[in-house]
C-alpha positions, 0 to 999 in steps of 0.5 A, spaced: 481 521 503 489 520 505 486 517 511 482 511 506 487 511 502 492 509 508 487 504 511 487 500 504 495 500 503 494 498 510 489 492 509 493 490 502 500 489 507 497 486 511 494 480 507 500 479 503 505 480 507 503 479 514 503 483 520 510 484 521 511 484 514 512 492 514 519 493 514 519 488 508 514 492 503 517 498 506 524 495 503 521 493 496 519 501 496 525 504 497 523 507 503 523 506 510 518 503 515 517 508 519 514 512 512 510 506 510 507 507 518 506 515 516 502 513 510 498 508 513 496 513 518 494 517 512 501 522 510 500 524 503 503 517 498 508 520 493 505 518 486 511 514 485 511 511 490 503 509 490 505 506 483 510 502 486 505 499 490 501 497 485 506 494 481 509 490 487 502 488 490 498 488 484 493 493 487 488 496 483 488 504 483 480 504 482 480 500 489 485 504 493 483 511 492 474 509 491 474 502 495 470 499 490 470 494 485 476 489 485 482 489 490 487 486 485 489 487 478 493 480 480 495 477 486 504 476 486 504 473 492 
């Protein structure tokens, strides 16, 4: 589950922030870029971080956790 979630977080990061936008997203989440990369590789993401990620990106929780349905509630960018 964590690996799939990490891959979906990465997919959204690439769509909204681009290939080199990881540091910008990490800053918006209040974490290090290294930590974001670990999350994308499957490390467990704390609830407060995933909630902030959804707020910043407009990602739908159902898509993040299952890969099904609409990807975005809204696209803020």
